[in-house]
C-alpha positions in Angstrom: 0.0 0.0 0.0 2.8 2.5 0.9 4.6 1.8 -2.4 1.4 2.6 -4.3 1.0 5.9 -2.5 4.7 6.7 -3.1 4.3 5.9 -6.8 1.3 8.2 -7.1 3.1 11.1 -5.4 6.2 10.4 -7.6 4.0 10.5 -10.8 2.4 13.8 -9.6 5.8 15.3 -8.9 7.1 14.3 -12.3 4.0 15.7 -14.0 4.5 19.0 -12.1 8.1 19.2 -13.5 7.1 18.3 -17.0 4.1 20.5 -17.3 5.4 23.9 -16.5 2.6 26.4 -15.9 3.1 29.7 -17.7 3.4 32.8 -15.6 3.5 36.5 -16.5 6.8 38.0 -17.3 8.5 40.4 -14.8 11.9 42.0 -14.1 13.4 41.7 -10.7 14.0 45.2 -9.4 15.4 44.4 -6.0 15.3 41.9 -3.1 14.9 42.5 0.6 15.6 38.8 1.4 14.7 35.3 0.2 11.0 35.9 0.7 10.5 39.6 -0.3 11.3 41.3 -3.6 10.2 44.1 -5.9 9.1 43.1 -9.4 8.2 45.1 -12.5 5.6 43.2 -14.5 5.3 43.7 -18.3 1.9 44.7 -19.7 -0.4 41.7 -20.1 -3.9 40.6 -20.6 -5.9 38.8 -18.0 -9.5 37.4 -17.6 -11.3 38.7 -14.6 -14.5 38.4 -12.6 -15.7 40.4 -9.6 -18.3 40.5 -6.8 -19.2 42.8 -4.0 -19.4 40.8 -0.8 -19.0 41.0 2.9 -15.3 41.2 3.7 -15.8 38.4 6.3 -17.1 36.2 3.4 -14.1 36.3 1.1 -13.0 32.7 1.6 -16.4 31.3 0.5 -16.4 33.5 -2.6 -13.1 32.3 -3.9 -14.7 29.1 -5.3 -17.5 31.1 -7.0 -15.1 33.4 -8.7 -12.7 30.6 -9.6 -15.5 28.6 -11.2 -16.4 31.5 -13.5 -12.9 31.9 -14.7 -12.4 28.2 -15.1 -15.5 28.0 -17.3 -13.8 30.6 -19.5 -10.6 28.6 -20.0 -12.6 25.4 -20.4 -14.2 26.9 -23.5 -17.0 29.3 -22.4 -15.8 31.9 -24.8 -16.7 33.2 -28.3 -14.3 30.6 -29.9 -15.3 27.7 -27.7 -11.6 27.4 -27.3 -9.8 25.7 -24.3 -7.1 27.8 -22.9 -4.2 26.6 -20.8 -4.3 27.2 -17.0 -1.6 29.7 -15.9 -0.4 30.9 -12.6 -0.8 32.8 -10.4 -4.5 33.1 -9.6 -4.6 36.8 -8.5 -7.2 38.1 -6.0 -7.7 41.8 -5.5 -9.6 42.9 -2.4 -10.6 46.5 -2.0 -12.4 47.6 1.1 -15.5 49.6 0.1 -16.9 50.4 3.5 -16.8 49.0 7.0 -18.4 45.6 5.9 -18.2 45.3 2.1 -15.3 44.5 -0.2 -14.9 44.5 -4.0 -13.4 41.1 -4.7 -11.8 40.5 -8.1 -10.1 37.3 -9.3 -7.9 37.1 -12.4 -6.2 34.5 -14.5 -3.3 35.4 -16.7 -3.9 34.8 -20.4 -1.1 32.7 -21.9 1.3 34.3 -24.5 -0.2 32.3 -27.3 -3.6 33.9 -26.6 -2.5 37.5 -25.7 -3.4 38.5 -29.3 -6.8 37.6 -30.7 -7.9 36.5 -27.2 -11.2 34.6 -27.0 -13.9 36.8 -25.5 -15.6 35.5 -22.5 -19.3 34.5 -23.0 -19.9 34.0 -19.3 -19.6 36.2 -16.3 -16.0 37.3 -16.9 -14.2 40.2 -18.8 -10.8 40.6 -20.4 -8.5 43.1 -18.7 -5.3 44.8 -20.0 -2.9 45.4 -17.1 -0.3 48.0 -17.8 3.3 47.7 -16.7 3.1 47.6 -12.9 5.6 47.4 -10.1 4.8 45.3 -7.0 6.6 44.5 -3.8 5.9 40.8 -3.1 6.3 38.6 -0.1 5.8 34.8 -0.3 4.8 32.1 2.2 3.8 28.4 2.0 0.9 26.2 3.0 -2.9 26.3 2.3 -3.6 30.0 2.7 -6.9 31.4 4.0 -7.8 35.1 3.8 -6.6 35.5 7.4 -3.1 34.2 6.3 -3.0 36.7 3.4 -4.1 39.5 5.8 -1.4 38.6 8.3 1.4 38.5 5.6 0.1 41.8 4.1 0.4 43.4 7.5 3.9 42.0 7.9 4.9 43.3 4.5 3.5 46.8 5.3 5.6 46.8 8.6 8.7 45.8 6.7 8.2 48.6 4.1 8.1 51.1 7.0 8.6 54.7 5.8 8.4 53.6 2.1 4.7 52.4 2.7 3.4 55.8 1.4 4.7 54.8 -2.1 2.2 51.9 -2.2 -1.5 51.3 -2.7 -2.5 50.1 0.7 -6.2 50.2 0.0 -6.1 47.2 -2.3 -4.6 43.9 -1.2 -3.5 41.6 -4.0 -2.9 37.9 -3.3 -1.4 35.3 -5.6 -1.7 31.5 -5.4 0.4 29.3 -7.6 -0.7 25.8 -6.8 -3.6 23.4 -7.6 -5.6 22.5 -4.6 -4.3 18.9 -5.0 -0.7 19.9 -4.6 0.1 19.0 -1.0 3.8 20.1 -0.8 5.8 23.1 -1.8 2.8 25.4 -2.0 3.6 29.1 -2.9 1.4 32.0 -1.9 2.2 35.7 -2.2 0.9 39.1 -1.1 1.6 41.9 -3.6 1.5 45.6 -2.9 1.2 47.8 -5.9 3.7 50.7 -6.2 2.0 54.0 -7.0 
């Protein structure tokens, strides 16, 4: 039995190495340490979907938004075309008032689809993101919104007097792994430089 489990995990690890998931291009601007760096992302196209929800309800809304975007890459678009999954899945959370947040989830469009991009036919839109600089910190594990909030606060503390150079009203989170990946999970919090 143990050898079967080991074999399954070995196959999954091999698949992970063989099937590299495409990510948006960026230039490394600077590093604070092994976990925190500043990146300049190239202009790119993403597919996005949003909802206004209670800020306390963000974790339960992630599956709803993910399903909308997954439908798009599965073929719910004007070309009925399947599109490769990319990473990261970006979440942008903007506090609207004491209780409500605007929650936007984005998937990066692969390079091969950046031109003549299939148009969503469901509850999603295409978004062009301009060149943008983010300071990013990463951490592991299965992350909840509480984890992202905690790491966002730690990043803000680390930036100290430079914090005024960033959009602190919008928290951007990034997840790089399938829910089925048990080890070596990567999560990030991004702060957009103004």
